[in-house]
N, C-alpha and C positions, 0 to 999 in steps of 0.2 A: 630865862625859863618862863614859860607861860603858866599862869596860876590857875586858869579855868580848868584845864584837864586834871590838874592835881587835886583841886577841891572836888571836882566831879567824881574822880576816882575814889576819894575818901568817902563821899556820900553814898556812892553806889555800893562800895564794899561794906560799909556799915549797914546799909539797907538789906543787902543779901544775907549778912550775918543775922540780922533781926528776923528776916523772913524764914530763914532755915530753922529757927528755934522758937516758932510761935507757941507750940504747946508746952515749952519748957519753963523753968523758973526764971526769975529776974537775974540771978547770978550767971546762969548759962548764957542768957541773952546778952549781958554786958561783955562777957568774955568773947563770944562769937562776933559781936559788933566790933570789938577791938581788933580781933584777928582779921576781920573783913576790911577794917579801915587801914590796917598795915599793908595788906595785900593791895588794896585800892591805891594807897600812896605810891607803892612801887610801880604799879601799872600806869597810874596817872602821870607820874614823873617821867617815865619812859616815853609815853605818848606826847608829853609836853615838850620834849627835847627833839622830837623828830623834825627834821628840816630846819633846825635852828642854826646849824653850822654851814648852810649852803653859801657858797661864795666866800667863805672865810678860810684863810690859810691856817692849817693846824700847825702850831708852833711846837717844835721839838726842843728838848732840853739842851741839846748841844748846838743850837743855832747861834747863840751869842757867845759860845765858848771860845776863849782865846787860844785854846790848845788844839783846835781842829787841824788835822794834818800831821800832828806830832806822834800819832800812834797811841794816844791814851784815851780818846773818846770811844764810846761803845761802837760807833759806826766804823772807826778806824780799826779797832780790835777785830770786828767782824770781817772787815775787808782783808785783813792780813792774817787771819786765823791759821790758814794752812802753811803760810810761810813761817810763822812764828811757832808752829806746832802747839798752839793753845796757850802759850806762855805770853807774858807781857813782853813788849819789845826790849831788847838788850838785857834780858834777865835769864838767858840760857845758861845752865850750869857749865863751868869750864870743863873742857876735855882733858883727860889725864895725858901726860906726856908719854910717848911710846917707849923711849929708851931710857927712862929714868929708873935707875936701880938703887934707890935710896934704902930699900929694905933688904938688900943683899948682905950676907954676913961678912963678905970680904972687904967692905968699905969701912 
């Protein structure tokens, strides 16, 4: 991450917070400078990361997984979602037997 946009964002944010509260007291100025510095940190951090990942392959969590293709990784679950009806593979509840009369009174 580049540090120049980050520190520049902090300085600009604190400056805007100070400029917005010129006629106010010192407490209000400090609070507004802190709020400006926090917003400047977020903006400067985002600007500092622009273009940093060019040419780099983004690594996914399941790239090194030994279980790829077994149906347990998020990509496999997404790929087989309609086949498995939203359940994990091989966890479908058993079907009841059709002609099993275990609750009949004559047995």
